C-alpha positions in Angstrom: -103.6 85.3 -169.6 -101.3 83.2 -171.7 -103.2 80.2 -173.1 -101.7 76.8 -174.0 -102.9 73.3 -174.7 -105.9 74.3 -176.8 -107.4 71.7 -179.0 -110.5 70.9 -181.1 -112.0 68.2 -179.0 -115.7 67.9 -178.7 -117.2 68.1 -175.0 -116.4 64.9 -173.0 -117.4 64.5 -169.4 -115.1 63.6 -166.5 -117.8 64.3 -163.7 -121.1 64.3 -165.4 -121.9 64.5 -169.1 -123.0 67.3 -171.5 -125.8 66.0 -174.1 -126.0 67.9 -177.2 -129.6 69.1 -177.7 -129.2 70.9 -181.0 -126.7 73.0 -183.2 -127.3 75.9 -185.4 -125.1 77.4 -188.1 -125.6 81.1 -188.0 -123.7 81.4 -191.3 -126.6 79.9 -193.0 -129.2 82.1 -191.4 -127.4 85.5 -191.9 -127.4 87.0 -195.4 -124.2 89.2 -195.5 -122.1 90.7 -198.2 -119.4 91.9 -195.7 -118.0 90.5 -192.4 -115.4 88.3 -191.2 -115.0 85.1 -193.1 -114.4 83.4 -189.7 -117.6 84.7 -188.3 -116.2 84.8 -184.6 -118.7 84.6 -181.8 -117.9 87.2 -179.2 -120.7 86.7 -176.4 -123.8 84.8 -175.6 -126.7 85.6 -173.1 -129.8 83.8 -172.2 -133.1 85.6 -171.9 -134.6 85.6 -168.4 -137.1 82.8 -169.2 -134.4 80.7 -170.9 -136.2 80.6 -174.3 -134.0 82.7 -176.3 -130.2 83.1 -176.7 -128.8 86.4 -177.9 -125.5 86.1 -179.7 -123.2 88.8 -180.7 -121.1 87.7 -183.5 -118.9 89.0 -186.6 -117.2 92.2 -187.1 -117.3 94.5 -190.3 -116.7 98.0 -191.4 -119.4 100.6 -192.3 -119.5 104.3 -192.9 -120.8 104.6 -189.5 -117.9 102.7 -188.0 -117.1 99.0 -187.0 -120.2 97.0 -186.4 -121.3 93.6 -185.2 -124.4 91.5 -185.4 -126.8 90.6 -182.6 -128.7 87.4 -183.4 -131.6 86.0 -181.4 -132.2 82.2 -181.3 -135.4 80.5 -180.1 -134.2 77.8 -177.9 -137.4 75.8 -178.4 -137.4 76.2 -182.3 -133.6 76.8 -183.1 -134.0 75.9 -186.8 -136.6 78.8 -187.1 -136.1 82.4 -188.2 -133.2 84.0 -186.5 -133.8 87.7 -185.5 -130.9 89.9 -186.5 -129.9 93.5 -185.5 -126.9 95.7 -186.2 -124.9 97.1 -183.2 -121.8 98.9 -182.8 -118.7 96.7 -182.3 -117.7 97.0 -178.7 -118.1 93.5 -177.1 -115.3 91.2 -177.4 -115.4 88.8 -174.5 -112.5 86.4 -174.3 -110.8 84.1 -171.9 -110.3 87.1 -169.5 -114.0 87.3 -168.9 -116.5 89.8 -169.6 -114.4 92.8 -168.7 -115.0 95.4 -165.9 -118.3 96.8 -167.3 -121.5 95.0 -168.4 -123.0 96.4 -171.6 -124.9 93.4 -173.1 -128.1 91.9 -171.5 -131.9 91.7 -171.4 -134.7 93.3 -169.5 -136.7 90.9 -167.2 -139.6 90.3 -169.7 -137.2 89.0 -172.4 -138.7 91.6 -174.9 -136.0 94.0 -174.6 -132.3 93.6 -175.4 -129.6 96.1 -174.7 -126.1 96.0 -176.3 -123.4 98.8 -176.3 -126.0 101.4 -175.5 -128.5 100.3 -178.1 -131.9 99.2 -176.8 -134.0 96.8 -179.0 -137.8 96.1 -178.3 -138.3 92.8 -180.0 -142.0 93.1 -180.2 -141.8 95.9 -182.9 -138.1 96.1 -183.6 -137.9 99.8 -182.4 -134.8 101.0 -181.1 -133.3 103.8 -179.0 -130.0 104.7 -177.6 -128.6 104.8 -174.1 -125.0 105.6 -172.9 -122.6 102.7 -173.2 -122.7 100.3 -170.2 -126.2 101.1 -169.3 -128.4 98.1 -167.8 -132.0 97.5 -167.2 -133.2 96.4 -163.7 -136.9 96.3 -164.8 -138.6 96.5 -168.1 -139.4 100.2 -167.3 -136.1 101.4 -165.8 -132.4 101.5 -167.1 -129.3 102.7 -165.3 -126.0 104.1 -166.3 -122.9 105.2 -164.4 -120.8 107.8 -165.9 -117.8 109.5 -164.3 -117.8 113.2 -163.8 -114.3 113.4 -164.8 -112.2 111.5 -167.1 -112.1 107.9 -165.9 -108.5 107.8 -165.1 -109.0 110.4 -162.3 -112.5 109.8 -161.4 -113.6 110.2 -157.9 -117.2 110.9 -158.3 -120.0 109.2 -160.5 -123.4 110.4 -162.1 -125.9 107.6 -161.8 -128.7 108.3 -164.3 -132.1 106.7 -164.6 -133.9 106.0 -167.9 -137.3 104.6 -168.9 -137.8 101.9 -171.5 -137.8 104.4 -174.2 -134.4 105.9 -173.3 -135.8 109.2 -171.8 -134.1 110.5 -168.6 -135.9 110.1 -165.5 -133.7 110.9 -162.5 -130.1 111.3 -161.3 -128.1 110.4 -158.3 -124.5 111.7 -157.6 -122.0 109.3 -155.9 -118.8 110.4 -154.3 -116.9 107.5 -155.8 -115.9 106.0 -159.1 -118.4 103.3 -159.9 -118.7 100.9 -162.9 -121.7 98.5 -163.0 -120.3 95.0 -163.7 -123.7 93.0 -163.2 -127.3 93.2 -162.5 -129.9 91.2 -160.8 -133.4 92.1 -162.2 -134.9 89.6 -159.6 -134.0 92.0 -156.8 -133.2 95.1 -158.7 -129.6 95.1 -157.4 -126.4 96.2 -159.0 -122.9 94.5 -158.6 -120.4 97.5 -158.7 -116.7 97.9 -158.9 -115.2 101.0 -157.2 -112.3 102.3 -159.2 -109.9 105.0 -158.8 -107.0 105.9 -161.3 -107.7 102.7 -163.1 -107.3 100.6 -160.0 -110.3 98.5 -158.5 -110.5 99.2 -154.8 -113.7 97.4 -153.9 -116.7 95.3 -154.9 -120.0 96.6 -154.0 -123.6 95.4 -154.0 -126.0 98.4 -154.6 -129.7 99.0 -154.3 -129.9 101.7 -156.7 -133.9 102.4 -156.0 -133.0 102.9 -152.3 -129.7 104.6 -153.3 -127.8 102.5 -150.7 -124.7 100.3 -150.6 -125.6 96.8 -149.2 -122.1 95.2 -149.2 -118.6 96.2 -149.8 -115.6 93.6 -150.2 -112.1 94.4 -150.8 -110.4 93.0 -153.9 -108.7 89.7 -153.3 -105.5 90.6 -155.2 -104.0 92.7 -157.9 -106.4 91.8 -160.3 -110.1 90.9 -159.1 -112.7 89.8 -161.6 -116.3 91.3 -161.1 -119.0 89.6 -158.9 -121.9 88.1 -161.1 -125.4 87.4 -159.6 -126.8 84.0 -159.3 -129.7 82.2 -157.5 -132.3 84.9 -158.0 -129.9 87.5 -156.8 -129.4 85.8 -153.4 -125.6 85.1 -154.3 -122.8 86.4 -156.2 -119.9 84.5 -157.6 -116.4 85.5 -159.1 -113.7 83.6 -160.8 -110.0 83.5 -159.6 -106.7 84.8 -160.8 -104.8 81.8 -161.7 -101.6 83.7 -162.2 -101.5 84.5 -158.5 -101.5 81.0 -157.0 -101.5 77.3 -157.8 -104.9 77.1 -156.0 -107.3 79.5 -157.6 -110.8 78.7 -156.6 -114.1 80.4 -157.7 -115.9 81.8 -154.8 -119.7 82.5 -154.3 -120.9 84.7 -151.5 -124.5 85.4 -149.9 -125.5 88.9 -151.0 -127.4 89.6 -147.7 -124.9 88.4 -145.0 -121.7 89.0 -147.2 -120.6 85.6 -145.9 -118.8 83.1 -148.3 -121.1 80.2 -149.3 -118.5 77.9 -150.9 -115.6 77.6 -153.2 -114.5 75.3 -156.0 -112.3 72.3 -154.6 -111.8 69.8 -157.3 -110.7 72.2 -160.0 -109.5 75.9 -160.2 -112.2 78.3 -161.2 -110.8 81.0 -163.1 -112.4 83.5 -165.4 -114.4 83.4 -167.5 -117.3 82.4 -165.6 -121.3 82.3 -166.4 -123.8 82.0 -163.6 -127.3 80.7 -163.6 -129.6 83.5 -162.9 -132.1 81.5 -161.1 -130.2 78.5 -159.6 -127.1 77.8 -157.4 -125.0 76.8 -160.3 -122.3 78.2 -162.5 -119.7 77.3 -165.1 -116.0 78.0 -164.3 -112.9 77.8 -166.4 -110.3 75.5 -165.0 -106.9 77.0 -165.6 -103.7 75.8 -164.1 -100.7 78.1 -163.4 -97.3 77.0 -165.2 -94.0 78.2 -164.8 -92.6 79.8 -168.2 -89.2 78.3 -168.7 -86.1 80.7 -168.2 -88.5 83.4 -167.0 -89.7 84.8 -163.9 -93.3 84.9 -165.0 -96.1 82.4 -165.1 -98.5 81.2 -167.8 -101.9 79.6 -167.6 -102.8 76.1 -169.2 -106.4 75.7 -170.1 -107.9 72.3 -168.8 -111.4 72.8 -169.8 -114.9 74.0 -168.4 -116.5 72.9 -165.1 -120.2 73.0 -164.2 -120.6 73.5 -160.4 -123.3 73.7 -157.9 -122.3 76.0 -155.2 -125.3 75.1 -152.9 -124.1 71.5 -152.7 -120.5 71.8 -153.5 -121.1 69.3 -156.3 -119.0 69.1 -159.5 -121.7 68.4 -162.1 -119.7 68.1 -165.2 -116.4 68.9 -166.8 -115.5 69.0 -170.4 -113.1 70.3 -173.2 -114.9 72.7 -175.5 -114.1 73.2 -179.2 -112.1 76.3 -180.0 -112.6 79.0 -182.7 -110.1 80.8 -184.6 -110.3 84.4 -186.1 -108.4 87.2 -187.2 -107.5 89.7 -184.3 -109.8 92.6 -184.7 -107.1 95.1 -183.5 -104.0 93.3 -185.3 -105.2 91.9 -188.6 -101.9 90.1 -189.2 -102.6 88.0 -186.0 -104.8 85.0 -185.4 -106.8 84.4 -182.1 -107.7 80.9 -181.1 -109.6 80.4 -178.0 -112.3 78.1 -176.6 -115.9 78.7 -177.6 -117.7 81.4 -175.8 -120.4 80.2 -173.4 -123.6 80.9 -171.3 -125.6 79.1 -168.6 -129.4 79.0 -168.8 -131.4 80.6 -165.9 -132.3 77.4 -164.5 -128.8 76.1 -164.6 -129.8 73.1 -166.6 -128.3 73.9 -170.0 -125.1 75.4 -171.4 -124.9 77.3 -174.8 -121.7 77.6 -176.6 -120.7 79.4 -179.7 -117.7 80.0 -181.9 -117.0 80.6 -185.8 -120.8 80.8 -186.5 -121.7 77.7 -184.7 -124.1 77.8 -181.6 -124.8 74.5 -179.8 -127.1 73.8 -176.7 -126.0 71.2 -174.3 -128.1 69.7 -171.6 -126.1 68.9 -168.2 -126.6 65.4 -167.1 -124.7 65.1 -163.7 
C-alpha cells in the first residue's frame, strides 16, 4: 500500500472525541546500551482484562540474532515499573495489518504472554519455547499449525497441541494448508486462512478441540485480510482492500450463522484494524484510493482512524494519529514514516497508540 498525506497532528475528532488518559515515554523506562535511536513501536496488545498493554518495540543485534523488546504497561498505574523481556525480532506490524499469521498475544488469565514462539509466565518470569505462530486458547492449552511440506507447496498441516509449559500433548493432521490468523479464548475458536502455493483460498472458523470446521468463506478479492474475533467470539471482522475499489468497507460477520452483521458506510475500512475482544466495536483505517498520475495503478491516501460500533452501525469517533519515523529494518538507508500502531481495549472503551517510544491511552467519548 502506498501512503500519502501523513502528518504529525494530534488526534482530533470528527464524530466523537478521543480524550487522552495518560502518556508513557518508554525510553525513560528502559535501560539500554543498544537499539534503534528511533525506538519504533511495532505492535500493541491488550490483556484480556484490559488492565495491561503489551508493547513490542525497538530492534537491535545480538550474538543470538536480531532482537526486540516486549514491554508490559499497567493501564491503571502507567507510571509504575514497566516489565521488560527480550524476544526474537519477528513482529513488524504496519499499515498492511498484522499479516497472515498471528504470533503475539495473551492467554486468557492475562498471566501468560506469547510472542514469536516465546512463552512468558509473568508471575515468576519463567519462559519456554513453542513453534513460531503458536497461540493460546486457554491458560493450559496452546496450538500451532505447521505445514508438512515447504509452505509454497503445502497441502496438509500438522496441528499440534501443547500445555502451558510448552510440552506437546496431542496432534491433529489436516489435509489442507492452514495458518492461524486469530484466536477467541472466550469460545476457544480459531480464525484460519487456507492457503495453497502462497495463495489464500478461504477463511475458516475452526473449533480445534472438536476438530471441526464451523464456517468457510471464500476470499473477497485478490487480497483478503484475516478475520479477527470480536464481541466475545460471537463475531469476526476484517478490513478491506482499498486499492480494489473506491468503496472499501470493513465487514463483520456472525460466527455461528456466517451472515454479515454490518459494514462501514461513512468511511472506508481498510487494514489495519483492531477489534474489541468483548464488545461490538473496532477501529478501522480510513484509506481512499487515488489514481497515480501517468500510471495505470492506484495508490492510497490515509484519512485517519475511525472507531465504529458494528452492532449499532454508529461511527463513534474519527481522528488523525501522530506518526512515527524510523530506519527501515531491512533497508538501513531508507526511512519509514507511518501512523502510530494501535490496539482497542477488550471493552471497546479505550484505544492505545504507540510510536517512537511513546505509548498513549485514549478514552473514546462518542
